[in-house]
C-alpha positions in Angstrom: -65.1 71.2 4.3 -61.8 72.6 3.2 -59.0 70.2 2.1 -56.2 69.8 4.7 -53.0 71.6 4.0 -49.7 69.7 3.6 -48.6 70.9 7.1 -51.8 69.4 8.6 -51.2 66.1 6.8 -47.6 66.0 8.0 -48.7 66.7 11.6 -51.1 63.8 11.6 -48.4 61.4 10.2 -46.1 62.4 12.9 -48.7 61.9 15.6 -48.1 59.3 18.3 -50.3 56.8 16.7 -47.9 56.5 13.7 -44.7 56.2 15.7 -42.5 53.0 15.0 -43.0 50.5 17.8 -40.8 47.7 16.5 -37.0 47.6 16.9 -35.0 49.0 14.0 -32.6 46.8 12.1 -29.0 48.0 12.3 -27.8 45.5 9.6 -29.2 43.2 7.0 -29.0 39.4 7.7 -26.6 37.4 5.6 -28.0 35.6 2.5 -29.0 32.0 2.9 -27.7 30.9 -0.5 -24.6 31.6 -2.6 -24.8 35.3 -3.5 -22.4 37.6 -5.4 -21.6 40.8 -3.5 -19.0 43.6 -3.5 -17.0 44.0 -0.3 -14.2 46.4 0.6 -10.9 45.5 2.2 -12.2 47.2 5.4 -15.0 44.6 5.6 -12.8 41.5 4.9 -10.5 39.7 7.1 -8.2 36.7 6.5 -9.2 33.3 7.9 -7.7 33.2 11.4 -7.0 29.5 11.4 -5.3 29.5 8.0 -2.7 26.6 8.1 -0.2 28.7 6.1 1.9 30.8 8.5 4.9 31.4 6.1 5.0 33.5 3.0 3.6 31.8 -0.1 6.6 30.9 -2.3 4.6 32.2 -5.3 3.7 35.5 -3.6 5.7 37.8 -6.0 4.4 36.0 -9.1 0.8 36.2 -7.9 1.2 39.9 -7.0 2.6 40.8 -10.4 -0.3 39.0 -12.1 -2.9 40.8 -10.0 -1.2 44.2 -10.6 -1.4 43.7 -14.3 -4.7 41.8 -14.8 -6.7 42.5 -11.6 -8.2 39.7 -9.5 -9.2 37.1 -12.1 -10.3 34.6 -9.4 -11.8 36.4 -6.4 -11.9 34.3 -3.2 -15.1 33.0 -1.8 -16.1 34.6 1.5 -18.4 33.9 4.4 -19.1 35.2 7.9 -19.4 33.6 11.3 -22.8 34.2 12.9 -22.9 37.4 14.8 -19.5 38.8 13.7 -19.2 42.1 11.8 -16.5 41.2 9.3 -16.4 38.7 6.4 -13.6 36.2 6.2 -12.0 34.1 3.4 -13.9 30.8 3.1 -11.4 28.3 1.6 -8.1 29.6 0.3 -7.4 33.2 -0.7 -5.5 34.7 2.2 -2.5 35.2 0.0 -4.6 37.1 -2.5 -6.1 39.2 0.2 -2.6 40.1 1.6 -1.5 41.1 -2.0 -4.6 43.3 -2.5 -3.8 45.1 0.8 -0.3 45.7 -0.4 -1.4 46.9 -3.8 -4.0 49.2 -2.3 -1.4 50.7 0.0 1.0 51.2 -2.9 -1.4 52.5 -5.6 -4.6 53.6 -4.0 -6.3 52.1 -7.0 -10.0 51.5 -6.3 -10.0 48.2 -8.1 -7.8 46.7 -5.4 -10.1 48.1 -2.6 -13.5 46.9 -3.8 -13.7 43.2 -4.6 -16.5 41.4 -6.3 -16.8 38.1 -4.3 -19.1 35.1 -4.0 -20.7 35.0 -0.5 -21.4 31.5 0.8 -23.3 30.9 4.0 -21.5 29.8 7.1 -21.4 25.9 6.9 -23.4 23.8 9.3 -20.2 22.2 10.7 -18.4 25.5 10.7 -14.7 25.5 11.6 -14.0 21.9 10.5 -15.3 22.5 6.9 -13.5 25.9 6.8 -10.2 24.5 7.9 -10.2 21.4 5.7 -11.2 23.6 2.8 -8.2 25.9 3.4 -5.9 22.9 3.7 -7.0 21.4 0.4 -6.9 24.8 -1.4 -3.4 25.6 -0.2 -2.2 22.2 -1.4 -3.6 22.9 -4.8 -2.4 26.5 -5.2 0.9 26.8 -3.6 1.7 23.9 -1.3 2.3 23.9 2.4 5.4 23.0 4.3 5.3 19.7 6.2 5.0 21.5 9.6 2.2 23.7 8.3 0.2 20.7 7.2 1.0 19.0 10.6 -0.2 22.0 12.6 -3.3 22.3 10.4 -4.2 18.7 10.9 -3.7 19.0 14.7 -6.1 21.9 14.7 -8.5 19.8 12.7 -8.2 17.1 15.3 -9.2 19.6 17.9 -12.3 20.7 16.0 -13.3 17.1 15.4 -12.9 16.2 19.0 -15.0 19.3 20.0 -17.6 18.3 17.5 -17.9 14.7 18.8 -16.7 15.3 22.4 -14.3 12.4 22.3 -10.6 11.8 21.5 -9.8 10.5 18.1 -7.3 7.8 17.1 -5.0 8.3 14.1 -7.0 6.0 11.9 -10.3 7.8 12.8 -8.7 11.2 12.1 -7.5 10.0 8.7 -11.0 8.7 7.9 -12.7 12.0 8.8 -10.2 14.1 6.9 -10.8 12.0 3.8 -14.6 12.3 4.2 -14.1 16.1 4.3 -12.1 16.2 1.1 -8.5 16.2 2.5 -7.2 12.6 2.5 -4.0 12.0 4.4 -2.4 8.6 5.0 -2.4 7.5 8.6 1.4 7.0 8.5 1.8 10.6 7.6 -0.4 11.7 10.5 1.8 9.7 12.9 4.9 11.5 11.5 3.1 14.9 11.8 2.3 14.3 15.4 5.9 13.5 16.1 7.1 16.6 14.3 4.7 18.9 16.3 5.5 17.2 19.6 9.2 16.5 19.5 10.8 18.5 16.7 9.0 21.9 16.5 10.0 23.0 20.0 13.7 22.5 19.1 14.0 23.4 15.4 11.2 25.8 14.4 13.5 27.7 11.9 14.3 24.5 10.1 10.7 23.2 10.0 9.1 26.5 8.9 11.9 26.9 6.4 10.5 23.9 4.5 12.1 20.7 6.0 10.6 17.9 4.0 8.7 14.8 5.1 11.6 12.3 4.4 14.0 14.2 6.7 11.3 14.6 9.3 10.7 10.8 9.1 14.5 10.2 9.5 14.6 12.3 12.6 11.5 10.6 14.0 13.1 7.1 13.4 16.4 8.3 14.9 14.6 9.6 18.0 12.8 6.3 18.6 15.9 4.1 18.0 18.0 6.2 20.4 15.2 6.2 23.0 15.0 2.4 22.9 18.7 2.1 23.3 18.7 4.6 26.1 15.9 2.6 27.9 17.8 -0.7 27.5 21.0 0.7 29.0 19.6 3.0 31.8 17.6 0.8 34.2 18.9 1.2 37.7 21.2 4.0 36.8 21.0 7.6 38.0 21.8 10.1 35.2 21.8 13.9 35.2 19.4 14.2 32.3 16.5 12.1 30.8 16.4 11.2 27.1 13.6 13.7 26.2 15.6 16.6 27.5 18.9 15.3 25.9 17.2 15.0 22.5 15.7 18.5 22.7 19.1 20.1 23.7 21.0 18.3 21.0 18.5 19.0 18.3 18.2 22.7 19.2 21.9 23.2 18.4 21.0 22.6 14.7 18.1 25.1 14.3 19.4 26.7 11.1 18.3 27.2 7.5 17.0 24.0 6.0 19.7 23.9 3.3 22.3 23.8 6.0 20.6 21.2 8.2 22.0 17.6 8.2 20.2 14.7 10.0 23.5 12.8 10.0 25.2 15.6 12.1 22.3 15.4 14.5 22.8 11.7 14.8 26.6 12.0 15.3 26.1 14.6 18.1 23.3 12.7 19.8 25.2 9.3 19.8 28.3 11.1 21.0 26.5 12.6 24.0 24.7 9.3 24.7 28.0 7.4 24.7 29.5 9.9 27.1 26.5 9.8 29.5 26.1 6.0 29.3 29.8 5.2 29.5 29.5 3.2 26.2 31.8 2.9 23.2 30.7 5.3 20.4 31.0 2.7 17.6 29.1 0.0 19.5 26.3 2.4 20.4 26.1 3.8 16.8 25.8 0.3 15.4 23.1 -0.6 17.9 21.1 2.6 17.0 21.6 2.1 13.3 20.2 -1.5 13.6 17.2 -0.1 15.4 16.7 2.5 12.7 16.6 -0.1 10.0 14.0 -2.2 11.8 11.9 0.9 12.5 12.0 1.9 8.8 10.8 -1.6 7.8 7.8 -1.4 10.1 6.9 2.1 8.9 7.7 1.9 5.3 4.9 2.3 2.7 4.3 -0.4 0.1 6.3 0.1 -3.0 5.6 -1.7 -6.2 8.8 -3.5 -7.1 9.3 -5.5 -10.2 10.4 -9.0 -9.2 14.0 -9.9 -10.2 14.3 -12.3 -13.0 14.8 -15.8 -11.6 17.6 -17.8 -13.0 16.9 -20.1 -15.9 17.0 -23.7 -14.6 18.0 -26.8 -16.5 15.6 -29.7 -16.7 15.9 -31.9 -13.6 15.7 -35.6 -13.8 15.5 -38.1 -10.9 17.6 -41.2 -11.4 18.1 -44.5 -9.8 21.2 -46.7 -9.7 19.9 -48.7 -12.7 19.1 -45.7 -15.0 21.9 -43.3 -16.0 21.1 -39.6 -16.3 20.7 -38.0 -19.7 23.5 -35.7 -20.8 23.2 -32.1 -19.7 20.5 -32.6 -17.1 20.3 -31.6 -13.4 20.2 -34.9 -11.5 18.4 -35.3 -8.2 17.8 -38.3 -6.0 14.3 -39.7 -5.9 13.9 -39.0 -2.2 15.7 -42.2 -1.3 18.3 -42.3 1.4 21.8 -43.0 0.3 21.4 -41.7 -3.3 23.8 -38.9 -4.1 22.8 -35.6 -5.9 24.7 -34.0 -8.7 24.1 -30.9 -10.9 25.3 -30.2 -14.5 23.8 -26.9 -15.6 24.4 -27.4 -19.3 20.8 -27.1 -20.5 18.3 -24.3 -19.7 14.6 -24.0 -19.7 12.9 -22.5 -22.7 13.2 -18.8 -22.9 10.0 -17.3 -21.4 9.5 -13.9 -19.8 9.9 -14.2 -16.0 6.9 -12.1 -15.2 4.7 -14.2 -17.4 5.9 -17.4 -15.9 5.5 -16.0 -12.4 1.9 -14.9 -13.1 1.1 -18.3 -14.6 1.9 -20.0 -11.3 -0.7 -17.8 -9.4 -3.9 -19.8 -9.1 -5.6 -17.2 -6.9 -4.0 -14.0 -5.5 -3.1 -14.1 -1.8 -4.7 -11.4 0.4 -1.5 -9.7 1.5 0.4 -6.5 1.1 4.1 -5.6 0.8 4.0 -3.9 4.2 2.5 -7.0 5.8 5.2 -9.1 4.2 7.9 -6.7 5.5 6.5 -7.0 9.0 6.3 -10.8 8.7 10.0 -11.0 7.5 11.1 -8.8 10.4 9.3 -10.9 13.0 10.7 -14.1 11.4 14.2 -12.6 11.5 13.8 -11.9 15.2 12.6 -15.4 15.8 15.3 -17.0 13.7 12.9 -18.4 11.2 12.9 -18.1 7.4 9.8 -17.2 5.5 9.1 -18.8 2.1 9.4 -16.3 -0.7 7.0 -17.1 -3.5 8.5 -14.8 -6.1 12.0 -16.3 -5.4 11.0 -19.9 -5.1 8.0 -20.4 -7.5 10.1 -21.0 -10.6 12.8 -23.1 -8.9 11.1 -25.2 -6.3 8.8 -27.1 -8.7 8.8 -31.0 -8.5 10.5 -32.7 -11.4 10.2 -36.0 -13.2 12.4 -39.0 -13.8 13.6 -39.9 -17.3 10.5 -39.6 -19.4 9.9 -38.7 -23.0 8.7 -35.2 -22.0 10.9 -33.9 -19.1 8.9 -32.0 -16.5 10.7 -28.9 -15.4 7.5 -27.2 -14.2 4.4 -29.1 -13.1 2.0 -26.1 -13.4 3.3 -23.9 -16.3 2.1 -24.8 -19.8 4.2 -23.4 -22.7 2.3 -21.6 -25.4 3.5 -24.1 -28.0 1.9 -26.9 -25.9 -1.4 -25.0 -25.3 -3.5 -26.7 -28.0 -5.9 -29.7 -27.6 -4.0 -32.0 -30.0 -0.6 -31.3 -28.4 -2.0 -31.7 -24.9 -3.5 -35.1 -25.8 -0.1 -36.4 -27.0 1.6 -35.4 -23.7 -1.3 -36.7 -21.5 -1.2 -40.1 -23.3 2.5 -40.3 -22.9 2.4 -39.6 -19.1 -0.4 -42.2 -18.7 1.7 -44.8 -20.5 4.8 -44.1 -18.4 2.7 -44.3 -15.2 1.3 -47.7 -16.5 4.8 -48.9 -17.3 5.8 -48.5 -13.6 3.1 -51.1 -12.9 4.2 -53.3 -15.8 1.0 -52.7 -17.8 2.3 -50.1 -20.4 0.6 -52.0 -23.2 -2.8 -51.3 -21.7 -2.7 -47.6 -22.6 -4.0 -47.0 -26.1 -3.6 -43.6 -27.8 -6.7 -41.9 -29.3 -7.7 -38.5 -30.8 -10.7 -37.9 -28.5 -11.2 -37.4 -24.8 -7.9 -37.1 -22.9 -6.0 -38.7 -25.7 -5.8 -42.3 -24.2 -8.0 -45.2 -23.2 -7.5 -48.3 -21.1 -9.9 -51.1 -22.1 -11.5 -52.9 -19.2 -10.4 -56.3 -20.4 -6.7 -55.6 -19.9 -4.9 -58.3 -17.9 -3.1 -57.4 -14.6 -0.8 -59.6 -12.5 -0.6 -57.7 -9.2 -2.8 -55.6 -6.8 -0.6 -52.6 -7.6 -1.1 -52.9 -11.3 -4.8 -53.4 -10.8 -5.2 -50.1 -8.9 -3.0 -48.2 -11.4 -5.1 -49.5 -14.2 -8.3 -48.6 -12.3 -7.0 -45.0 -11.8 -6.2 -44.6 -15.5 -9.5 -46.0 -16.5 -11.3 -43.6 -14.1 -9.4 -40.7 -15.6 -10.3 -41.5 -19.2 -13.9 -42.0 -18.3 -14.2 -45.8 -18.5 -15.9 -48.0 -15.9 -13.5 -49.7 -13.6 -14.3 -52.7 -11.3 -11.3 -51.7 -9.1 -12.9 -48.6 -7.7 -16.4 -50.0 -7.1 -17.8 -49.9 -3.6 -15.8 -49.6 -0.4 -12.5 -50.4 -2.1 -12.2 -46.9 -3.6 -11.0 -45.1 -0.5 -8.6 -47.8 0.7 -7.0 -48.6 -2.7 -6.7 -45.0 -3.9 -5.2 -43.9 -0.5 -2.7 -46.8 -0.6 -1.7 -45.9 -4.2 -1.0 -42.3 -3.5 0.1 -42.4 0.1 1.3 -45.9 0.9 0.8 -48.0 4.0 -1.4 -50.7 2.5 -1.0 -54.2 1.1 0.9 -53.1 -2.0 3.5 -50.4 -2.8 2.5 -46.8 -3.5 3.2 -44.9 -6.7 6.8 -43.7 -6.8 7.7 -40.0 -6.5 8.5 -40.1 -10.2 5.1 -41.5 -11.0 3.4 -39.0 -8.7 4.9 -36.0 -10.4 3.8 -37.4 -13.8 0.3 -37.9 -12.4 0.3 -34.2 -11.2 1.4 -33.1 -14.6 -1.2 -35.3 -16.3 -4.0 -33.8 -14.2 -2.8 -30.2 -14.9 -2.8 -30.8 -18.7 -6.1 -32.6 -18.5 -7.8 -29.7 -16.7 -6.4 -27.3 -19.3 -7.6 -29.6 -22.2 -11.1 -29.7 -20.8 -11.1 -25.9 -20.4 -10.1 -25.5 -24.0 -12.7 -28.0 -25.2 -15.6 -26.3 -23.6 -14.3 -22.9 -24.7 -13.9 -21.0 -21.4 -10.1 -20.9 -21.4 -9.9 -21.7 -17.7 -7.4 -19.7 -15.7 -4.9 -19.6 -18.4 -1.8 -21.7 -18.9 
């Protein structure tokens, strides 16, 4: 049998049995992993939801660099499922526009064919793309306030389509942060105001780069004027509502940002409001300015402010009619009616740094913020109340002692020179003796070099119930057994001693302050003895 000729073989291959029955692929599918590829300008499009709508301020510098060096950092690209063109994935629209200009000017092939990194279309699609462009634009060239605002509003739309529900400002801030573009909630509020109330009237000013602080001032002005308008217009028929008035006034100032003045806007708006409401301009301006101040307090961000140095105070000594005040002391009455108060600021406290003294008064930090405190102060002002100010009062509102060997200008603070066991024992023993002297049993306190620095032997003689309870308290403090506080007498006698209302007199205010100071020093001494340092002096 003769071999088939080439024509016979070709005829058999082209026979019906060898015809293609499956559909032909017109294009290859996109890679499923990050893949380098070369694309042309004809195949690449900018991202259509790019938040930047104005020219990049660094456009000319970037163009000069690409002209000389080529594209050192090609943008990442992707493609929506089913679309024919690639798009910029996360930042790079400016570089793409520059390449188009350079290709048009030079026809240089290196500006037409670009080596890029293809990244598959993300699972959450538009949200990931938009937040990526927002973050990249912030890093590379910055966006104007209104561009960020419009970008975030678009992101809100994508999030709501994704979850089929409306989002609050706090939830929007949380989702943006989770996707790598954190924005404070207070900024989101201002951005929404800018898009809703300012952009229709002053687009030139906003796209020209009006900053956040000026946008905030306009937002605060609008709210303050609107509240004033609402207070003065009930029951009145006016030819225009406030929203229309605000837009008409603001539109008159749609100019270049460097020529824009929020103060001129305020003057014109207040003037027209005064004319429509039949009010005095100055009165209306004062009312609106007061509303602006209150609104700023509510919307202000916490600012770390170093507390002002409190005034150095002289030692304060309580005196009675029978005991004259030491020279150079601040004299106060011992909380007894009819006793006058006098001040002679001749002697100051030891020189310590105010911040250190303030911190030494904080036993545990309070769970609060500057913004919360600002709101509390504003509410208190409206209610006619006065809030206590810790930073202002901590170093000046400390209880003080009456005429002892170691004047107490501060119950809590322990000077560094005193912060040693032997020095603490000397002071503790002295305060114990002065408390005992008030009960007429000063000789019952004996100084020692151990424990708290003093002991009160159980066999000490007493001549009154008050003296017996004072002695029992001191014995309990220094660790000795005391018959006074055995059994049910403990609660009754101790309560009477500290509070009063029983069968004997209570400890005086002077003695109580000394007791507080004794306990503070004793706690510090015990901390030093066991070596843990406590909470610090």
